[in-house]
N, C-alpha and C positions, 0 to 999 in steps of 0.2 A: 504493500500500500504506500503510495507516495505521500510525503509530507505536504505537498502542494495541494490546492483545493479546487483546481480547475474543473474537475469532474463532480465535485460535491456541492459547491456553492450554488444556491438557487439564483435564478436570473433577476430576482427582485433586488439583489445587491448590485448597485451600480458599480461597474468596473471603472477605475480611474483612467482618464485619458492619457495619451502619451505626454502631453504637456504637463499634466498633474504629476505623473511619475518623474518627469524631468525635474520638477520643482522639489520633490522629495529627495532626489539624488543630490541636488544642490544643497539642501538642508543638511544631509548627512555629511557631505564633503566639507561644509563649513565647520561642523563639530570636529571631524577627524583632523583636518588641517590645523585647527587651533590647538587641539590636544597634543598632536605630535610636535608642534612648534614648542609648546611648553616642555615636552619631554626632551627635546634637543638641548634646551638651556639647562634642564635638570641633569642630563647626562654630562654635559661639559663641567658643571660644578662637581659632579660625582668623581671625576678624575682627580680633583683637588682633595677630596675626602680619602680616596684610595692612596694617593701619594703621601698624605699626612701620616698614615699608619706605617708606611715604609720609611718614615723619618725625613721626608722631603717636604719642606714648608714653602708652598708656592704663593701663599696669600700676600706676603709683602710686595710681590711683583704685580699685584692686581689693584693696588691702591690708585685712585680712590673708589674704583668701581665696586670692589668688595672690601669692606673696611675691617671685617673680622671673620675668623673661622666660624663662629656661631651664626653670623649672618648668612654665610654660604651654606651651612648645614640646614638652616631654616628654609632657604630657597630650594635646596635640593629636595627636601622632604615634601614641601608644599606643592611644588610644581610637578613632581613625579607622582606622589601619592594622592593628591587631590585634583589638581587641574587636568593633568593628562587623563587620568582615569575617568573623572566625572564627565568630561567632554566626550570622549570616545564612547563610553558606556551609554550616555543619555541618547546620543544620536543612533547608536547601534540598536538599542532596545525599542526605539520607536519605528525605525525603518524596517527591520526584519519582519515584525508582525504585520505591518501594513502590506508588505509584499506577499507574505504567506496567505493572509486573508483576502488579498486583492481588494483592499479598501483604502480609501483616502483618509489619512490621519488628520487630526485637527492641526493644520499647518500654522495657524495663528498662535496656538499655544506652543507648538514646537519652536517657532522662531522667537517667541517671548522667552522660552527657556534658555535659548542660546544667548539672547541679549542680556538677560538677567545674570547668567553665569559669567558672561564676559565682563560686565560691569563689576561684579563682585571680584573677579580675578584681578582686574586692573586696580581696584581699591586695595586689595591685599598686597599686590605687587608693590604699590607705592609705599606701603608700610614696611615692606621688606627691603626695598632698594635704598631707602633713606636710613636704614639701620636702626629704626625706632622699634622694631618688633622682632628681635632675634630670640624668639621664645620657642623655636623648633616647631615641628608640625604637631607635637602633643600639647603645646600651649599651657604647660603646667604653671598654674598660679603657685606662689605670689609673684613670679616673674611677670612683668607687666609690659604689654605692647601698646601700640597706638590704636585709637578708635578706627582708623582707616583699615587696619589689619583685621580686627575682630568683626567689624561690620561687613567687610568684604567677604570673609569666610562665611558669615551668616547668610549672605545673599547666595553664595555658591551652593551651600547646603540646601537652602529653600528651593533654588532652581533645580537641583538634582532630583527633587521629589516630584516635580511637575510631569515628567514623562509617564509616571504611573497613570495619571488621569487620561493621557492620550491613549495608552494601551487599553485601559479598562473600558473606555468609551467604544473603541473598535471592537473589543471582545463582546460587549453588551449588544452592539449592533449585529454582530455575526450570530450571537446566540438567539436573538429574536427571530432572525431569518432561518435558523437551523435548530428548532426546538428539540430538546432531548439529546443532541449530539455533544460529544466531548470537545472541549477547547483544543484546537490543533496544537501540536507539540511545541513549536517555537513560541507561539503566543502564550501558551501555558508557562513555559520556562521564563519568558520575559516578565509576565505578570507576577509570578512567584518571586522573582528576584527583586522587583520594584516594591512589592508589598513588604518583603523582608526589610528593604532599605527604609521604607516609611516608618516602621517600628524602630529600627536601629537609629535613625536620625533624631528620634525624640530625645535621646540623651544629650548629644552635642548641641541640638537645638535649644534645649532647656538651659544648658550651661551658657550658651552664647547670649540668649535673650534675657535671662534673669540674673546672670552673674557677670560675664565678661563684658558685654556691651555697656550696661549701666556703669560698671566700674571704670572702664576706659573713658567714658564720657564725663566722669566726675560726679555722677549722680549718687554713687556710693563711695565710701572711702576705704573700705576693707573688703576682703573676700575670704571665703572658706576654702582653703586649698584642698582638703580631703574631699569635700562635696564636689568641687569642680573636677577633680581628678577622677572620681568615681563616675560622674555623669559622662565625662569624656570616654571612659572605657566601656560604658554602656554602648556607645557607638563604635569605639575604636577597635573592638574585636570583630563584630559582625561586618564592619567595613571591609575586612579581609575577604569575606565571602561576596560582598558587593563587587569587589575586584575580580574574584574568581568565577562566579556563576555566569556572567556574560561571556567569559571565555569558554565555559562549559557549553553554552548554547552552540557555539561553533563545533566544539569537540563532539557533542552528541548529534547535532542536527545537520552538520555540513561535512565534517571530516570523513565519516565513513564513505560517503559517495566520492569525495576527492581521492580517497585511497583505493577506489575501485570496488567497494563492497556496499554493505547495508548496515544500518543500526540493528543490533540483535533484538532489542526489546524497547518499544515505546513505553510500556508501563514502568519498567525499571528506571528509565530516564526521569519519569514523573516522580517516582518514589524518591530518587536521589535528591531532586530539587526540593521536594516537600520536606525531607528530613534535614537538609541544609537550612531551610527556612526555620524549622522548629528548634534545632539544636544550636544554631549560631548565636541566638540572642541572649539567653540567660547566663552567659559564661564570661562576661567581660572582666569580672573581678579577678580572674586568674592572672591578669597583668599586675595585680596588686598583692601578690603573695607576701611581699616583704613590708607592706603597709601595716602599721600597728593598729589603725583604727577600724579594722575589719575582723569580725569574729573568726576564730579558728574553725568553728563548726561550718560557717559559710564557706571558708576556703576549702574544707574537705568536700562539701557538697559540690562546689564548683569544679573541683578536680575531676570528680566522677562525670559530671555533665559535659565537661570539655572533652574528655576522652571519648564520649559517645559520638562526637563529630566524625570519628574514624569510620563509623558505619556507612554513611553516604559516600565517603571517600573510597571505601573498599568496593561498594557497589559500582562506582564509576570505574575503578581500576579494572574489575573483571568484565564489566559490560563493554567498555571501550577496547580493552585488549582483545576480547573475543570478536568484536566488530572489525578491528584491524586485521586479525588473523583471517577472518572470512574474506576480507578484501585481498590480502596477500596470497591466499590459496587460489582465489579466482584469477589472480595474475600469474599463476603457475608455480607458486612456492611449494616445495616438497620437503619432507622430513620434519623433524621436531621444530626447528627455527627457520626453515626455508621461507615461511611466510613473511618473516621480519625483513629479510634481505630483498624480498620481492616487492615490498612497498615502493611507491614511486618517489624514491629519495632525491631524484633530480628535480622534482617539483618543489620549489622553495616554500610554498604555502604548506604543503604536507610535511616537509622536513621540519619546519619551524614548530608546528603544532605537536608532532610526535616527540620532538626533543623537549618541548615544554613539559609534556607529560613525564618524560624521564626525569627532568629536573625536579618535578614535584614529588617524586618518590623520595628523594633525599631531603627536600624541604619539609615534607610531611613527617619524616622520621625525626628531624630536629624539633618539629612542633610537638611531638609526643613528649619530649624532654621538657619543653616549656610548659606543657599542660600539667605536669606532675608537680605538686606542691614541694615535695622533697627535692627532686632533681633541679627544679627551677632555682632553688636557693644557691646552687653551685654556679650557675651561669647567669644569674640575674645581673643586668646592667653591664654585661661584658660584650665583647665583639661577637660572641655567639649569636646574640639577638639580631643585629643587622645582617649577619651571615644567613640566618634563617629566612628573613623576609626578602633578602636579595635572591634566594632560590625560589621563593614563592611568588611574590609580586614582581620582583625584578626580572625573573626568568619566566616562570609559568605564565603569568598574566600578560606581561609585555611581549613575550615571544609569540604567544597566540595572536595578539593583535597585530604584531608585525607580519606574521604569516597570513592573517586574514587580509591585510592591506594589499598583498601581492595579487589577489584576484579582485578585491573590492575597488581599488583605484581604477583599474580598467573597466570594471562594471559601471562605476559612477561617471567616468569621463569619456569612455569610448576610445581611450588611448592604450596602446600596447605597453605592457610592462617594459620598462626601460632596458633591463638586462637581467635575464633569469640567472645567469652565471654570477653576477655581482650580488644579486639577491640571495643566492644560495651561500655565497661566501660570507655575507653579512650575518646570516642565520647561524652558521657554524662558529664564527668568531664571537658573536654575542653569547652563544651557549657555552663555549669553552672558557671565555673570559669570566663569566659570572659563576660557572661551576668551579673554576680555579679560585675566584674570590671567596665563594662560599666554603670550600674545603679549608682554605687557609684561615678564614675568619672564625670558623668553628674551632680549629686548632688553637688559634690565639686566645679565643674566649675561654677555652678550657684551662689555659694558663693564666687567666685572670686579667688579660688586657681589657681596659675599660672601653665601653662605647662612649660616643659623644665627647671625646677627649682630644684636645689640641696637642697631641704628643710631640709633633714635629717642631713646636715652638720651644721645646726644652733644649738647653745646651747639649751638644752631642754626647758628652761624657755622662750627663744625667740620664739622657735617653737610653744609652747603652746599659747603664747601671740598672735601670728599671726593666728594660725590655730586651736586653742582650740575649738572654736565654731563648727567647721566642722570636728573635729578629728574623730568622729565615722565613717563618710563617708570615710576618709582616711584610717582608719583601715580596713574597708571593701574592699577598693581597694587592700590593701596588701593581704587580705584573698583570694580575687578573683584570684590574681596572683598565689598564692600558689596552689589553686585548679586546675587552668589551667595547671600549671607545673606538677602536679601529673598525669593529663590526658596525658600530653606530654610524661612522662616517660613510661606509659603503652603503648602509641602509638608506641614509638620507640622499645619497647620490641617486639611488633607484627611486626613492620617494618623489623627489622634485623632478628628476628626469622623466618620470611617468606623468606627473601633473602638467608639465610644460611641453610634453612630446607632441608628435603629430597624431592626428586622428587616424584610427586604423579600423577598418570594417571587420577585421578578424579578432578584435579585442573581445574578451569574455563579456557577454551581455546578460547571462543568466546567473542567478544565485544557485549554488549547488545544493539545494535542499535534498537530503538523503531520502531513500526509501528504507523501510524497516521490515524485518522478518516477522516479528511478533507485533501485531498492531494493538491499539487500545480498544478496538471493537470487541465487546463482550467481556472485557477485563474488569473484574471486581475491584482490583487494585486501582485501576485508572478511575473508576467511578468514585471510590472512596476519596481519592486525591482531588477530585474535581471541584468541590465547594470551597473555593479559596477564601470567601468571606468567613466561613466557619473556622477554617484553619488559621486565619489571621487572628480571630478572637481567641482561639485556644492558645496560640503562641504568646499573645499579649498577656493572658492570664498567668501562664507559666512564668513569663519574665517578671511580672509583678510579684508573684509568689516568692521568687528568688531575691528580688531587689528590695522589697519593702523592709525585711529585717536588716538589710544593709544600710538603707537610707535613714531608718527611724532614729538610731542613736545620733547620726549627724545632724538631723533636723531638730532634735530635742536638746542637743549640746553643741551648738554651732561654734566654729572657730572664726575669730575676727582678726585676720592678718593684713597688715599694710602691704602695699605693692612695692616691688623692688625693681629698679632699672640698673643693670650692672655693666652697661656698655656706654 
């Protein structure tokens, strides 16, 4: 059964005109170009971070553009983790359902989302570039940034919620025309992701509107650091899945066809997304295992809940591995692992996404350590933590979107991919660079090298006294960063070469929606997963049940801390 709906959708649903589809493509292109421009700046600053750990201090050479290490680190985190992801995800999750359902989305709301997100980004950028808000992407109070920064981030978060209403409106329109039918898979996954993000954003949204924004505007003189930190992590952990799940949309619904096969099971894909939705939200406090203001009982409960996220990850691992094996064997793969070598490795889009999955195996293994209350105490606030999320967000999420762009840009522009060979080289260099970074970062973290530390500013003898024993690992961190940066250079040559290339009638014009072996028709599992409103309510209740005991002592015994500006 095909994931597209050309044979199922009744004629009462008006099919968008070619002009309307062209407008949707322009919308998505605006989101992706803006997001990838932010990523380019973030990657450039990331080279400085990698060099820092290798003992090479490049910041003095960038005055007055970058005034401090922590300014650069803030820009690196915000541009990569917020701006790049929010722009690419927002456009992606509006466009794909529209094309799957063959419906015109609310373009006014889509463009309003883009405009609001862009305004917020520019406001936050102003607060970062003038060095008034070097508070890192976590924004931990009582370090205090400018109102420009906090208000800008608030607008970006608000804008990131709006695509939900675009998708739900299209879904409702399709459901009215198709009573009793299950939501098509891509639309289901997109809606689930955005509903999860709606609940997740409540934490950071509350922190921004009621704590950070009034504080930065001078309406309040003090802030509660523990309450602010806890509200941030309400959002700060599920945001990882907001980065991951849109990549999974491609991994489940597009990659199997690109690899020459089919998705093994539509119902299992729905189950994985539903479980990610439910399990991702009530576990944010595992980032606060070392915080004294949270009950040990809560920390124990959160440990168990966090480990449960492994269930949808294992479902994904087995489902996608089997789907890829099916594709590889259809392509002639023989023997135990012949299917693996038979995959279309010369296709940069396929290679990027498969390598992203490989990186996630190692990133997920490190995440199990972070989830454990006992083990986390060993690696907390060490280089292990950035190594972990450079293998998850930096490799898994980013590499998937890089891979998607290799067919999406031709699809949106009608221009041929600039160079498949350069694209493939960029994929492998990015993968090898960040895998090297991740390996060495975990190694250094196990030896106690701190994260977020301007170690290269130390005199050489002090640097070697502190980190000499682990200096080989730190050198490898720097090498990994350089390799990844070379991959990024090649990627952007392909990116802009495609954007400004010549029109080509042979450029890919279709979205590679996959077919699936086991459909959702007649599936009890798919029926149970279908009522997203009910599952949203259930997830919200579970989240409140976990967080109310956490917040109650903070609300009844507040902390009143003045703000600090240390730069």
